[in-house]
Every structure is written in C-alpha cells, then in structure tokens.
C-alpha positions in Angstrom: 0.0 0.0 0.0 2.1 2.9 -1.3 1.8 6.3 0.2 0.3 5.2 3.6 1.9 6.1 6.9 3.3 3.4 9.1 3.8 3.3 12.9 7.3 2.5 14.4 6.0 -1.0 15.1 5.1 -1.9 11.5 8.3 -3.8 10.9 7.5 -6.3 13.7 3.9 -7.0 12.9 4.9 -10.1 10.9 6.3 -11.7 14.1 2.7 -12.1 15.4 0.4 -14.5 13.6 -0.5 -13.6 10.0 -1.4 -9.9 10.1 -3.8 -8.5 7.6 -3.3 -4.8 7.1 -5.6 -2.1 5.7 -5.7 1.6 5.0 -7.2 3.2 8.1 -7.3 7.0 7.8 -4.2 7.0 5.7 -2.3 4.6 7.9 -1.3 1.0 7.1 -2.5 -0.8 10.2 -3.3 -4.4 11.2 -6.9 -5.5 11.3 -5.9 -8.8 13.0 -3.0 -11.0 13.9 -4.7 -14.3 15.0 -8.3 -13.5 14.3 -10.7 -10.9 15.7 -12.7 -13.4 17.8 -9.5 -14.7 19.5 -8.1 -11.3 20.1 -11.4 -10.0 21.4 -11.7 -12.9 23.9 -8.1 -12.4 25.0 -8.8 -8.8 26.0 -12.0 -9.7 27.8 -10.5 -12.7 29.6 -6.8 -12.0 29.9 -5.0 -9.2 28.1 -4.3 -7.8 24.6 -1.6 -5.4 23.4 -2.5 -2.8 20.8 -0.3 -0.5 18.7 -2.2 2.8 18.6 0.8 4.9 17.7 -1.2 6.4 14.8 -3.1 8.5 17.3 -2.2 12.2 17.5 -0.6 14.1 20.4 -0.6 17.8 20.8 1.1 19.8 23.6 -0.7 22.9 24.8 1.4 25.2 26.9 1.4 28.7 28.3 -0.1 31.0 30.9 -3.5 31.0 29.1 -3.5 27.2 28.3 -6.4 26.5 30.6 -8.6 29.4 29.4 -7.8 28.3 25.8 -8.9 24.7 26.4 -12.0 25.8 28.3 -13.1 27.6 25.2 -12.0 24.8 22.8 -13.6 21.8 24.5 -17.0 21.0 26.0 -15.8 19.4 29.2 -14.6 21.4 32.3 -10.8 21.3 32.1 -10.7 23.4 35.3 -11.7 20.3 37.3 -8.5 18.5 36.4 -5.6 18.2 38.8 -2.1 17.4 37.8 -1.9 13.7 36.8 -5.6 13.6 35.7 -7.2 13.1 32.3 -10.6 13.6 30.9 -12.6 12.6 27.9 -13.9 15.6 25.9 -14.9 16.9 22.5 -14.3 19.9 20.3 -17.3 21.3 18.6 -18.1 23.7 15.7 -20.3 26.7 16.4 -23.3 24.7 15.2 -22.7 21.9 17.7 -21.3 19.4 15.3 -18.1 17.6 16.4 -14.6 18.5 15.2 -13.2 15.5 17.1 -13.4 13.6 20.4 -10.2 13.6 22.5 -8.5 13.1 25.8 -7.1 16.0 27.8 -4.1 15.3 30.1 -3.1 17.9 32.7 0.6 17.8 33.2 0.8 21.1 35.1 -1.2 24.3 35.4 0.3 25.6 32.2 1.0 22.3 30.3 -1.5 19.9 28.8 -1.5 17.1 26.3 -4.3 16.4 23.9 -4.8 13.0 22.3 -6.7 13.1 19.0 -7.9 10.7 16.3 -5.3 9.7 13.7 -7.5 10.6 10.7 -8.2 14.0 12.1 -4.7 15.2 13.1 -4.2 17.8 10.3 -7.7 19.0 10.5 -7.7 19.2 14.3 -4.3 21.0 14.5 -5.5 23.6 12.0 -8.7 24.1 14.0 -6.8 24.5 17.2 -4.5 27.0 15.6 -7.4 29.0 14.3 -8.7 29.3 17.9 -5.4 30.5 19.5 -5.5 33.5 21.7 -3.3 34.8 24.5 -0.1 33.1 25.8 -0.6 29.6 24.3 1.7 27.5 22.2 0.8 24.3 20.3 3.3 21.6 19.6 2.3 18.6 17.5 4.4 15.8 18.8 2.6 13.0 17.0 5.5 11.8 14.9 7.9 11.4 17.8 5.4 9.8 20.1 4.4 6.1 20.0 1.4 4.8 22.0 0.9 1.2 23.2 -2.3 0.1 24.9 -2.4 -3.0 27.2 -6.0 -3.9 28.0 -7.7 -6.6 30.0 -8.0 -8.0 33.5 -4.3 -9.2 33.5 -3.0 -5.8 32.3 -1.9 -4.5 35.7 -0.1 -7.8 36.6 1.8 -7.9 33.3 2.8 -4.2 33.3 3.8 -4.4 36.9 6.7 -6.7 35.9 8.3 -3.9 34.0 7.9 -0.9 36.2 8.1 0.2 39.8 5.4 2.8 39.2 2.5 2.4 41.7 0.0 1.0 39.2 -2.4 -0.3 41.9 -2.8 3.3 43.2 -3.5 4.7 39.8 -7.2 5.4 39.4 -9.1 5.5 36.1 -8.3 8.5 34.0 -5.2 9.2 36.0 -1.6 9.0 34.8 2.0 9.0 35.9 4.3 11.1 33.8 8.1 10.7 33.6 8.1 7.2 34.9 10.1 4.2 33.5 8.7 1.0 31.9 11.1 -1.6 30.8 14.0 0.8 31.0 12.2 3.4 28.8 10.8 6.8 29.8 7.0 6.7 29.6 3.8 8.4 30.5 1.5 5.7 31.9 -2.2 6.4 31.8 -5.1 4.2 33.2 -7.2 4.7 30.2 -8.3 2.7 27.2 -10.9 2.1 24.4 -12.1 -1.5 25.1 -14.4 -1.4 28.1 -11.7 -3.2 30.2 -9.2 -2.1 32.7 -5.9 -1.3 31.2 -3.1 1.2 30.5 -1.9 3.4 27.7 1.8 4.1 27.4 3.1 7.2 25.7 6.8 6.7 24.7 9.4 7.9 22.3 8.8 6.4 18.8 12.4 5.0 18.8 11.6 2.9 21.9 8.4 1.4 20.6 9.7 -1.9 19.2 11.9 -2.8 22.2 9.1 -2.0 24.7 6.5 -3.9 22.7 8.7 -7.0 22.8 9.3 -6.7 26.5 5.6 -6.4 27.3 4.8 -9.4 25.1 7.5 -11.4 26.9 6.2 -10.3 30.3 2.7 -11.3 29.4 3.4 -14.7 27.9 2.4 -16.5 31.1 -0.9 -14.6 31.3 -1.8 -15.3 27.7 -1.2 -11.8 26.4 -2.0 -11.5 22.7 -1.2 -8.9 20.1 -4.5 -7.4 18.9 -5.5 -5.3 15.9 -8.1 -2.8 14.7 -10.8 -5.4 14.3 -10.9 -6.4 18.0 -10.4 -2.8 19.0 -13.6 -2.0 17.1 -15.7 -4.9 18.5 -14.5 -4.2 22.0 -15.3 -0.5 21.9 -18.6 -1.2 20.2 -19.8 -3.5 23.0 -18.9 -0.8 25.5 -20.7 1.8 23.4 -17.5 3.9 23.0 -17.9 6.2 20.0 -15.8 6.2 16.9 -15.4 9.4 15.0 -16.9 9.2 11.5 -19.6 6.8 12.7 -21.1 7.8 16.1 -19.6 11.3 15.9 -19.1 13.7 13.0 -19.5 17.3 12.0 -23.1 16.5 11.4 -23.7 14.8 14.8 -23.6 16.6 18.1 -22.4 15.2 21.4 -26.0 15.4 22.8 -27.3 13.3 19.8 -24.5 10.8 20.4 -25.7 10.4 24.1 -22.5 12.1 25.4 -24.3 14.8 27.3 -22.5 13.8 30.5 -19.3 15.3 29.1 -20.9 18.6 28.0 -20.6 21.1 30.8 -23.0 23.8 29.8 -22.6 25.6 33.2 -18.8 26.1 33.0 -19.0 29.3 30.9 -18.9 29.9 27.2 -17.2 27.6 24.7 -17.3 27.0 21.0 -20.7 25.4 20.1 -22.3 26.1 23.5 -25.1 28.2 22.2 -26.1 25.6 19.7 -26.0 22.8 22.3 -28.0 24.9 24.8 -30.7 25.4 22.1 -30.6 21.7 21.3 -31.0 20.7 24.9 -33.9 23.1 25.4 -35.8 22.1 22.3 -34.9 18.4 22.6 -32.4 16.5 20.5 -34.0 15.5 17.1 -32.0 12.2 17.0 -30.6 9.9 19.5 -28.0 7.1 19.5 -29.5 3.9 20.7 -28.7 0.2 20.9 -30.6 -2.2 18.7 -30.8 -6.0 18.7 -31.8 -7.9 15.6 -34.9 -10.1 15.9 -34.8 -11.4 12.4 -31.7 -13.0 11.2 -29.2 -10.5 9.9 -26.2 -8.3 10.9 -26.7 -4.5 11.0 -23.7 -2.7 9.4 -22.7 0.9 9.3 -25.0 3.2 7.2 -27.7 0.6 6.8 -31.1 2.5 6.8 -33.4 2.1 9.8 -37.2 2.3 9.4 -40.2 2.6 11.7 -43.9 3.2 10.9 -43.0 2.7 7.2 -40.6 5.6 7.0 -36.9 6.2 7.2 -36.0 7.2 10.8 -32.2 6.9 10.8 -29.2 4.6 10.1 -26.9 2.2 11.8 -23.6 3.7 12.9 -21.9 0.5 13.9 -23.1 -3.1 14.0 -21.7 -6.6 14.2 -22.3 -10.0 15.8 -21.1 -9.3 19.4 -18.1 -11.7 20.1 -19.0 -11.6 23.8 -22.8 -11.9 23.7 -23.1 -13.8 20.4 -26.0 -11.6 19.4 -26.4 -9.4 16.2 -26.3 -5.9 17.7 -26.0 -2.4 16.4 -25.7 1.3 17.4 -28.1 3.4 15.4 -28.8 7.2 15.2 -32.5 7.5 14.9 -35.4 10.0 15.4 -35.8 10.5 19.1 -39.5 9.5 19.0 -38.5 6.0 18.2 -35.7 5.7 20.8 -37.6 4.3 23.7 -36.5 0.8 24.9 -38.6 -1.9 23.3 -39.5 0.0 20.2 -39.6 -2.1 17.1 -37.6 -0.9 14.1 -36.6 -2.4 10.8 -33.1 -2.5 9.4 -32.7 -2.7 5.6 -30.2 -5.4 4.9 -29.6 -6.5 1.2 -32.8 -4.7 0.1 -34.9 -6.5 2.8 -36.3 -4.9 5.9 -35.6 -7.1 9.0 -37.0 -6.6 12.4 -35.0 -5.3 15.3 -35.8 -3.8 18.7 -34.3 -0.9 20.7 -32.3 -2.2 23.6 -30.2 -0.8 26.4 -26.6 0.1 25.6 -23.7 -0.3 26.4 -24.1 -4.0 25.7 -21.2 -4.9 27.9 -19.9 -3.7 31.3 -16.9 -5.3 32.9 -17.2 -6.8 36.4 -15.3 -4.8 39.0 -12.6 -7.1 40.4 
C-alpha cells in the first residue's frame, strides 16, 4: 500500500500471527493478527496489546492554556488536577463535532491532547485558528508512540516492567516521567475497550523494544497482540464512540448520548449556544442500541425504518463476540428511541425486524 503512513511498530507485525493490514485513515494498520474473535476474547478474559501509535498528540502550553482549552472543549478542564485526564470533544459553532479527544493535565500551564489519527491535520488547523493569549501548540505525534495493554491481567503484566505504583492509579489518572522496561513513559489508566488497562506514551524510537518486553512479560498470562478489528468490536460492545460513525461534523455530542461530558454551566465555549438550544428544544435524533430479531447483521450506514418511514441509520453493527448476538448502534429519530420500540433495518434490500435495547451492551465486572 504505497503512500500510507506506518507506525514505528510496523516492521515487527509479521512476528505475530498472520497480520492483515488495511488503509485506516491514511495509515497502514493491522486488522488482526490471529483472528478478531480470538483477540477480542483475549482482552475480555486475559489481556491484549495494541499498537495505537497512529493517534495524534498535541502539547498545549502557556499561561493561558487552561482558558484556551475551556473555550476549545466541551468538558470542564478546570476540574482536572495534575496527573488527571478527561474525555472531551471539540465542537463547531453549530454543535457538530470536530473530534473527540483526551485532555491530560501535566501542570497548570501544560496539557497534552490526544486526538484521532484521521483528524490530526484538521484538528491542529482548527486549534491554531482558535489560538489566543499566551498559548503554544506543539504537534508531537510523529515522535510519540502509543501502546495500549488492556484486559484483567494488564496490571499484573505491566507491573513486571515498572516500579510505578500501578495499583494506586485510578481510572483517567496517569503518571508522567516514569520508567517502563527501561524506557521513559507516561502511563495512563485509560483505554478504548471497556476493560481495565493502561496506555503508554513513549518515544517512537523505543516502541519496538518496549513492545517486545511487554509481550514477553505477558506470555504466562496469555497476552495476545491485537489489531483494529478487535479494538472496534471491544469499543462497540462498551458503546464507546468512533469518530466518523457515532460522531461527526453532522452529529452533536447530545445526539450521540454524550451529554454527560458537555458542561454547559462552565462558561462559554465553541458550540455552547447551539448545544443549549438543542437541549432546550430536545435532540431530534438519539444514539441507541438495537438487537436484531430477524436473522441479519446490521452494518454501518444501513437504513433504519419505523412506521413505514426512514428514521435513521446504523452507525456501527456486528455480531457481538462476547454476547453472540447481532447488535448495532443506530442514530434514529428521538420519538423511536424508547427501549422496546420495534424498528426495521434494511439489509440487502430487505427490511428485517430489530428492537431498541439498552446500551452499552457490555460492562466489565469490577474485580
């Protein structure tokens, strides 16, 4: 695949199973190493290791960094203490989503934003357009690699390679300037699978060596290399949104059922007026879970009908590897979003019955 970007780990993919790679947002990335089902089950039951070095990282520094981020994002950055992270979104003035992201507070005047790979150039340009005051942006994506170890055995495996107090690290907290396997790393208790786990931000030049150390450390626990396919099925079961499917410039955070992260009372921010109006008037569409009654698998962009009319479309759908049910997320007219409502999904020119069900479809047991 000529012209595609590759992560620092691309050269060692072939050591693990028989990787199948695809073009994902301009990156040549592995869909699977051993099979999506096997990798999915490994993360749910033991642990999986993901190369997510394609994600973007942008440093935001300066005296006015907090004020800038408060205006740029929908969540309340002022609530963060050093060593804490939060999920947030950037919106356009009309309430549509520029991107969803993580915000890490390193210090009062120093933050790191983690953005989606396919949106890096667009996001950085948007951020630059909003600059004001004493703020500097530094896109460190190329020199930063990101490894994610996810699953119930993640803490035990990673603990073999670091003296960092992992047990004390709460969700959406991180330790900066620590050492893992002899390499400097920022270790964050975050992930995109619905499981416990950690994300490790390291220098790109250290990625291969650290990956191999983690795989060796996790051999006894059944750690498995995992690709984009399992990453997608895992995040889908946990109802974690994917930009371009559950979120876009045409879908607001409120429509995507992410209102919890939109802090309308924190003061003004880009898109606030539109979101306030949407909340007051009621969202016209809502993201819901659906379960197929008739035999068929709902896929992205399949039309959804009710009362003989088009009411929305599937954003993501598959046969759930954990639940063995044909499930989907669908953005549909709010009047049809009530649990138990019957809808019809058009699959291969046939309308097949489904029902609106509770999502997320999977929540991990607290151990």
